Structures are given as structure tokens and as C-alpha cells.
N, C-alpha and C positions, 0 to 999 in steps of 0.2 A: 869868510865866516870866522870870527875870532873866538872859537870855542876850544875848550880843553879836550884834546883828542889823543887817544893812545891806541896803537895797533901793534900787536894784540894787546888786550887789556887784562891785567891781573885783577881778578875779582876778589881776591882774599881780603883786601881792606874795604870792600863794598858790601859785604854781608857778614852777619854776626856769628855764623857757625864756624868760621875760620877753617873751612875745608878748602884745600887748594883747588882752584878752577880758573879758567880763562874764558874770555870772549874774543871773537874775531876783532872787535873794536869796542871802545868805550868812550863815551862823550858826556860832558856835564853841561846842562843848560840852566841859565839863571833868570830867564824871562821868556815871555810868550813868543817874541820874535825869534829867539834862538831855537825854541822848540819847533816852531813852524818851519824854520830854515832846514832843520834836520830832516823833516818829513818831505820837504820839497826837493832836497838834494838828490839828483839821479844816482849818485854814488851809493846811497843807502836804500834806494826805492824798493829793490827786490830782496833785500836782506831781512831775515827775521829780526824783530826788535823787541826789547824788553825794557820797561821803565821800572827803575828802582828808586825808592826813597832812602830809608835807612838800612834796607836789606835785612831787617830784623824778623822777617817772616818767610824766609825762602831757603830752600836747600837745592843746590845744583847737583844733580846726579852725574853730570858729565859736562865737559866744556860746552859753552854756549856758542852755537854756530851762527852768530849774528852780532848785532849792535846793541849794547847795553847803554841806556840813556839814564843818567842820574839826574833826577828832578830836584833842583835847588831854587825853585821859584819862591821868593820870600814875600813878606808883606803882612803887617798887622794893623788893622783899622778898627777902631772902637767908636760906637755911637751910642750915647746914653739917652734912653727914653724914660717916660714916667713909670712904666710897668716892666720894662725889660731893657737889657743892654744888648746891642747887636754887634757881632764880630764878623769881620771879613778877613780870612786868613789865607796866605799863600800856601800852596800844597807842599812846598819844600821846607816849611817851618818844622822844627823839632817839636813833637807833641808835648813832651813834658815841660820844655821851656815855655811853651805857650800857656800851659796850665799855671806855672809859677808866675808868669807875667800877668795873667788875669787876677790872681790873688793880690799881686802888688798894686794893681789898679783898683782894688776894692770891689772886684767883680767875682761872684761866687757861683758855683754850680758844677764846675769841672773837677773839683778836688778829689772825688771818688775815683777819677781816672788818672790818678797820680802815677808817675814813673812807668807808664806803658811805653815801651820802646817804639821807635819808628817816627814817621813824619805825619803831618796833617793830611796829606794826600792819601795815605794808606788808611786813615781812620774810617772813612765811609765805605771803602771796599769791604773791609772786615766787619764793619759796624762794631768797632772795638767796645768793650764793656768790662766793668769790674765793680764789685761791691754794690750791686743793685742799680747801677747807672750804665746806660749805653749812649753811644754817640747819637743815635737816632732820637733820643729824648730831647736834644737841644738843636737838632739840625733844622735850618731854614731852607737851605738849598746847597747844591753842589754844582760848580762850574767845571766843564770839561771841554777839551779840544776834540771835536769830531774828526777822526782820522781820514774820512772820505772827503769832507768839504774843507777841512782845516779852519772851520769857524768855531767860535765859542758857543756852546749850548748851556742852558741852565735847567736843572731838574729841581723841583721842590721836594720836600721830604717824602711825601706820599709817592711821587714818581720814582724815588730811589728804591722803593720796595724793600725796606730793611727787614731783615730777619735775624735770627741768632747767628752771628758771625757770617752774615750773608747780605747781599744787596744785588741790585740790577747790574752793578759793575763786575760782579763775579759771574753773572749769567749772560743775558743778551748783549751787554755792552763790553764783555770781556774781549780784549784785543782790538776794540774798535774806538777807544777813546783814551785820553790821558787827562786825569784830573788836574786842574790848575788852581782851584781855590774852593773854599767852603764858606758858608755863612751859618753862624750859630746865633741863637737867642737865649740869653740867660736872665732869669727873673730878678728884679730888684728886691722882691719880697722873698728872700732866701730862707729855705728850711733845710736843715741837715737831713741826710738820708743815712740811717744807722741800722737798717734792718738786716744787714748781711754780714755773716761771719764775725770777725773780731771787732767790728765797729759797734756791736751791741754793747760792749763793755764801756763805751764812752758815754752811754746814756746816764750813768750815775754821776758824771762830772758836772751836771747842771748847765750853766751857760757855756755854750760850745761855739767855737769859731771854725770857719772853713780852713784856716791855717792849721788849726789843731788836728782836724780830720786829715788834711794833706800829710802832715808830719807822721801821724799814726800809720797811715797806709804805706808811706815810704819806709818806715821802720819795719813793718811786717814784710814788705817786699824784699828789702835788703837783707833781712834775716833769713828769708827762705830761698830767694832767687839768686843764682850765681851771676857775677858780673861778667858780661860777654867779653870784656877787655882782658879778663884773666882766664876764663873758661868758656870756650865757644859754645853758644847755645842760641836758640831763637825764642826764649821764653816758653810759654805754654805750648807744648807740641800737639796736644790733642784738644778737641772741643769737649765741653761738658755735654754728655748725651742727654737728650730729652726723651723720656719714656712715658707710656700711658700710666694713668693712675692705678689701674688694676695690676699692671706689671710691677709697679713700685710696691704696692701692698703685698704682692706675692713674694717679692724679694725680701721685704722686711720680715716675713715669717721665718726666713732662713738666716738673715743678717739683720738683727734687731737694731743695730746702731747705724744702719745705712742712712745717710743724710739725703735730703731732697728739698727742693725749693719750687714753688709754683712757677710755671712758665706761662707767658702770655698766650701761647698756643693751646693752653688747656692741659698740657702734660706736666710732668715733674722733671725738673733738671737735676741730674745727679752729678756730683763732683767727680770728674774723671781722675783727679789726683788721689781721691779716697779709694777708688776702685783699684788703681794701680798699686797703691801702698798696701792695701789689705790683701792683695794677691801676692805679696811678698817680693815685689819687683824692685824695690829701692836698692840701688847699688849694682844691679845686674848689668853685666857688660858683655858686649860683643866687639871684639877687636879693640879699637881705641874709643868706642862710644859706650856710654853707660847711662842708666837712669840715675838722676841726681840723688845723692844719699839723703838730702834734706827735703827736697820737693819732688815728689814722684811724677809730677806732670811735666817735668823738664828733662829732655834728653840732652846730654852734654858731649862735647868733643874734649877728651882728656889730653889732647895735644897731638895725637897721631891718627885720629879717626878719618876714615874715608866715607864718602857718601854711601858706599855699599854697607859699611858698618852701621851707619845710622838708620838706613832703610831696613836692614835685617833686624835691628833692635826694635824698631817701631813695629814691624810685623810680629815679632815675638810678643811684645806687649799686647797688641790687639788680640792675638790668638789666645794668650793666657787669660785675659780679662773675659773674652767671649766664652771660654770653657767654664770659667768659674761663675759668671753672672748672667750669661746669655745676653750680653750687651756688646754691640760692636762699636768700638771707638773709631772716630774719624780724625785725621790730622787737621789741625788748624794751620800748620805750616804748609806753604805751597811747595810741593816736591816736583821739580821741573826737569824735563829732558833737554837735549841739546838744541831743540827748536823752541824752547820756552813753553811747551805744553805740559799740563799736569799729567804725571805718570804714576800716581800712586795706585798700587794694587795690594790689598791686604793679603 
């Protein structure tokens, strides 16, 4: 098996929080045959396994007592139809590079998802979303390797059971599959989506292109979000909470400027960053971890943070917001123990 293998594996370059951690072993796969070979190898059969893409949504609280598999399965295929363009993308592709590639091909619809870190394979797990667009809006199917049969299965969008930062891959299929590819459909009759946040200001520009929207979102993100290469972070640490309409109206009586957006569930989505900011938490630090001074939704490693620092800071944020607004924030980042299990407790 001609795979890139390290024992033990330094996970520092494999995740964006830049917190020192190791795994018993690490391996990189670049195609389906290599992925199958890893799961067939008796050497790894009884060892806990964790699949990583870009490592942009994970925090290791301790060394991982198993095998980390880095998914670098690539592939970009585009088929033009009369009413839509179909994409088939390998799970190891970098998400933002794919977005830029579609624009260069004259294919539009993903521009609102500009500069989201991570890989294509992570997109359906989290049902990534930004500025009024979600992965689910354009998903046709997701292909995955069934870890019991080692056969490729395909789920259509409905079967993926997408929700807000949720999917079947975080529920019943968690730990039972590895995503290998996704299929997307983008309309040829493109219409810009400008209803969310700073994009509303673009409505006055008249004729608008997808490239202009992409550049505007990149500018906003780069102005607000720290570069993980310079300051360790995993982007948005918390989900935006969805609360009932009555609760939102009650809170607005106390906090008149509280923003909210209708959610498909029927509730109101409240920006977690606003709640954290208005609770006075920007810049608050515990050990080497702090709430970013410009974007309250981001927790950062100032260079010396431990996992304990980051978890303690996250708990402090949750407790402070809950006391002020009676809203309980939930992490978007996967906080993992040494066996790869979620271990968050507020």
C-alpha cells in the first residue's frame, strides 16, 4: 500500500486551531481504492478512526488514540444542461477553490458561500451556509463509502435530511461512512441573492455579477475573520441559535436592536456573534485563548492556547450569553476526545 503514513502523527498542520496534538498514526488517501485499503487492512481494523478534510471545524481536547485519515480524493466534473449545470466533485477538493472555479467557468450560484474553509466532503455534513444560501439549496446527491460493506452508496438531497448545520451524516451515519463525492445542480437562469446582511447594500449597484458578490463577501470575511495561518481558529465557533417567534418578540422588548431572520423551521435565527458582542465578550481571554476582538463569533488561539483554554472560554461565553438572554449557544466546532467522540458539555 503506497500511502503516506506517519506513526505517530503530528496533527498540528492537519487542523486550523494550531493546538498541539498527536494521533497514534496518520494517513493520506487520494482515491477510493486507497480509502478501501485502509479500512481492509487488519493493522487498523480495531483502531478508532477519524476522517479529516481541511481540519477547519475540529478541536482535539487530547491526543487521538487512533488513526487519522486525511481525505484528499479530488475531481471536478461539469455537465451543462438547458436549465441547470451539474457538478460532480471529489470530497477532498478545497471548497473555496471550487467556488472560484465555478465562477471561472461561467457557472453561478455558489458565490454566497465564498471563502468558507474546509473541503467539499465536509460541506454536506455541516450543511454549510452563509448569506442566505446553504449547501442543501443546490445538493443533488452525496456519495459515501459504507464502512460495513465498503461499497459506495448514494443519498439524494431529501435522504440527507439537511437542517441548520445538520444532516444525516452527523446523526445516524456518523462514524459509519466516509463521504467521497457530492453532486450539485446550479441554475443557468441565475438570480443574485442579496437579502442577508451586508449584501443588501449591493442592490443599489444595478447590474450585478456573481463575481462582484463573491468579491464583496471575501472582503467582508477577510475584514472580520482572522487568517488561520496567522491566528489559529476554526471560523465560527458557535451556531446561530433559532428561537421561537414569541421568545424573539419578548427579547426585543428588552433589547430593541436585537436582529433576527426567519428560519425555515418557523422560528427566528438570531446571530450568535451579536449576542456575544453585546454581552461584552469581545477580547475576553482565558489562558492563551480569546474571543476575537473584531468578530465575536470566533475563538482564537493567540499562540499558546491549550484545548482546555479554548473549552473553558467557550463555556464562559455560553454561560454569559445564557444569563443575559436566556439563549443557550451550541458549538459549531466538533470538540473531540481521544476516541474521536464529541465531548462538549456547557
